[in-house]
N, C-alpha and C positions, 0 to 999 in steps of 0.2 A: 018765609022760607029761611031756614037756618043756614048761616054762611059756612062755606067749607073752610077748614082750618089749614093754616100753613104754619109749620113748626120750624123753629130755628134753634139749633143746639150750638151754643157759643163755644162750648168746650171742644167741639169738633173743628173750630176755626183757629183756635190759638191755645197752646198749652198754658198760657198766662191766665186763661179764663176757666181753667179746671178748678173744681171745688177743692180737690186734693191733688197735688203734683207729686209725681214719682221722683225720688232722689236719683234714680238711674238716668244717665245721660242718653239722649236719643242717638240712634244709629246715624252715622253720616248719611246724608240723603243720596249720595252717589253709590252707596252700597245697597240701596233698596230698589227692588224692581217695581216700576210703575205699572198700574193696571193697563190692560190692552183694550183698544177700541173695538176689537173684534169679539171680545168676550161678552155676549149678550146676557149671561147669567148673573152679572154683577148687580147688586142692589142699587148702586148709583154710579154714575160716571161724572167726573169733575174735570174742569178745565182751569188752567192757571195761565194768566197773562201778565207779563212783566212790562210796565210802562217806565218812562224815564224819570224815576225818582228812587230814593233810597230803598233798599230791600229790607223789610222787617224780618230779621234773621230767624228768630225763633219760630215765627209763623211759617216761613218757607221751609225750614227743616221739618216742620210738622206736616205741611201740606203736600210737599213734593211727591210723597209715596201714595197720596190719595188721588192724583190727577193723571188721567189718561192722555191728555193733550196739553202741551206747553207751547205757548207762542210768545215771542218777544216782539213788542210793538216798537219798531225803530230803535230809539236810544235805550230802550229796555234791555237790548242786547249788551250794551256797555255795562249796565248795572249787573247783569248776570255774570258776565265775564269777570268783572272786578270782584264780585262775591266769591267766585270760584278761586281766584288768585289769593284772596284774603283768607279763605278757609281751607285751602289746599284740597279742593275736591273738583270733580269734573261733572258738571250738570249740562246736558246738551238739550237745547230746545228742539221741538219738532219743526218749527217754522219761525222765520223772521219776516215781518211785513210792515210797511209804512212808506212815507215819502222818502225815507232814508236820508234826511238832511241832518240827522243827529248821530247816527251810528259812526263810530270811529273807523277809519279805514283799516287799521290793524285788526280790529275786532271783526269787521266784515270779512277780511281775508282769512282769518282763523276759522270762522264758522263755514265759509265757503270751502275751505280745504278739507274740513271733516265731513262735508256733505250735507249741511243743513240747507234746505231750500230757502232762498231769499227772494221775496217779491217786492218790486217797486210799484207803488201806487202814487203817482204825482199829484193827485187831486188835492186842491186846497179847500174843498168844500166839506171835507171830513177830517176828523182828528185821527191820530194813529190808533187810538183805542177803537174808534168806529171802524177803521180798516181791519183791525184784528177781529172785531166782532163779525165782519163780513166773512172772514175766513172761517170763523167758528161755525157759521151757518152752512158754509160749503161742506165742512167736515161732517156736520150733522146729517146733511142731505146724502152725502156719499155713503156714509156708514149706516144710515137709517136709525139714528139715535137722537136723543135729546139730552143735553148735559143737565145734570141735577143742580150743579152750582158752578158759577164762573167766578173765580177768585182773581182779583186784580191787585197785584203787588205794586206798591207805590201809587195807588189810586188816590190817596190822600196825602197831604203834606206838601211843603214846597210852594210853588207858584200857585196863588189862589185862582188865577185864570184857568190853570189846568185842572184844579180841583173842581171848579164849577163845571167845566166841560165834562169831566168824568161823572159828576152827579147828574148832569143832563143826559148822559148816555144811559144811566139807569132808568131815567124817565122815558127814554126812547125805546127801551126794551122792558116794558112793565111786566110781562109774563115770564121774564128770565130772572132767576135767582142770582143776581150779580152782587158780589161783596167786595167793597173797596177796602184796602189795607194800607196802613202806615205803621211805623214803629209804635205809635201811641194810640191809634184809633182803628176801629172797624165801623163800616157803615153799609147799610143796605136799604133797598126800596121797600116801602110798606104799601102793598097793593090793596086798594080798598075793596076788592072783590072777596077778600079773605078775612077771617078772624086770625090774628097772629098770636101764636103762643111762643114765647121766647124763654128758653131755658138758660138762665144766666145767674151765676152765684150772687148772693146778697152782698150789699156794700159796694157795688160798682157804679161809678158815675155814668150817666147816659143822657141822651137828648132826643127829643122828638120834634122834628123840624118840618114845616110846610113849605118846602122850596118852590112848589108849583103854583102857589097862590092860596087863596082863602079855602079853608076846609071847614065846612059847617059844623060837623060834630065829631069829636074825638073822645073816646072813653078808654081809660087804662085801669089795670089792677096791678098790684105788686110793686108800686113805686112809693117813695116817701110823699111826693106831691102828685097824687093821681088826678086825672082829668075825668070829668063826668059830663058828657055831652057838651064839652067846651068847643067854641069856635076857635080856630087857630089861623093866624095870618101874621105876616110881617107888619110891623107898625102897631101890633097889639100883642095877643098872647102867643108866645112860643115857649116850649119847655126845654130849657137848657140846664145842664149840671144837676139833673135829677139824680136820684139814688135808688137802686134796687133794694127792696126790703125782704123780698122772698126770693126763692130760687126760680120762680116762674113769674114772668110778666106777660100780660095780655094787652093787645091793642085792637080796638074796633074803631074804624074811621070811615067817614063818608067820602073822603078824598085822599089823594096820594100824599105820603109822608116819607121822610127819611129817618131811620133810627140809627143813632150814633152811639157807640160804646167806647168809653175810655179804657184802653188796656192798661195804661200806666197812669196812676193818679198819685 
């Protein structure tokens, strides 16, 4: 049986990954109307989650107008608040959720004053991103929708423990198209149920990593160093700092992988 295809258009994730970039500056994100959760005629509905690490500015300016739901996971509210101060714009999240041990009191007071719902979940058995994902599922159920993509600002970079937790979160939600962002990288989960077709301009550094353990067979096309039914595992073969040769890369795998793109090289 032929595997169903999952398509990833990297130029829709970051303007830095466009084949050709417009010289015109993007409209300030606070002047753009975001999609509505109630509009069922949209071809896709996206969600944006801010976690507590640096905001990749160009990506957020690009993604804000594409996302019908915006959640700050605890200290992610600090990051969005600072971003707005630095860029002289006003971006308001739909919700703030977490154990709230990281959000600054002044930031909490500000968002409370302007009416942003803030939910405290004191559980130490889940990360703030996991708590935000619980809220995503509640919104999906309430509105009878499924988000096409969930973008996580600050999901990469900084504390490696947090990065690993975020990568683990992708593995906990294998049927969700979750994309982790930093200023320099984008990463997403490669579900073995699908053939993955990745539209990404040539000459970009990328990696294919078996974080979840041994993967018996991986086959790729469109890379400088392609894999042909290779076994992948830590302690042996992993594919780091590979390079796209074509505008299309494909991946077939017998087990879960993470695909990482270097935005800045």
